[in-house]
N, C-alpha and C positions, 0 to 999 in steps of 0.2 A: 449376312449381316456381320458387323464388326464386333470384336470382343469388348465387353464391358470392362470399364476402369474399375479397380477395386476401390472402395469407399476409403477416403482419407479425410478425417476430421480437420476442420480449419483451425490452425493455432492462432492464438491472440499474440501477435508479434509485436504489437505496439507497447512501448514502454510507458512507464506511469512515474509521476514525481510525488514523493511523499513528504509530508511535514511531520516532524518528529519533535515532541516536547513534552515537558511534564505538566500534568493536569493540576488544578487546585486542590485535588484530593491526594495528590502525591504519586499518582501513577504515571507510567510513561505512555504515551498515545502515538501511534503511527497511523496517519490517515492520508490516503490517496487524494489528491487535490480534485480529482473528478468525481469523488464520491462513491467510487466502485468497491473500495476495500479498506478496512480499518482493523486495528488490533490494539489492545490494552495490555500493558505488560508491567511487571514489578520493577524491571530495571532497564536502564538506557540500552544496554548492550543487546537484549533481546529485541527491543523496539527497532533498533537500527538494522539488525540481522533480518527481521521480518520485512522491513521496507526495502532492503537490498534484493532480497529474494523475489518479492512481489513486484517490485519496480522494474527488474529485468536488466538494470545496468548500474555501473559504479557510481554514477552521478544522480541516482534517484532519490537521494535523502537531502532534505534541507532542515537544519536544526533550528528550532524557533527559540529566540530569547524570551518570548512571552508564553504564557500558559496555552496549552493546546487542549481544549476539552473535547471528550468523545462525542460523536454525532449520533450514535446508536442508530445508524442507518438512515438518518434524516438529511443527509447530504452535508455539503460544506458550509460551515458558518463562520 
């Protein structure tokens, strides 16, 4: 019999696009447009940093001129 290959977890190599903007409550929201990930932050710098890290590439962030409200896991609205 052949030798078994060691288990290697599959990495999610797909990149995601994030919408970053200020909510009507004054917090900064970074939300994956596919509804998979979201963060609420006190300042823009942290929201953008989160989106860049989670998005996986330098063009992962779209800054919104309009209010971005948190979805609280309910998907993109």
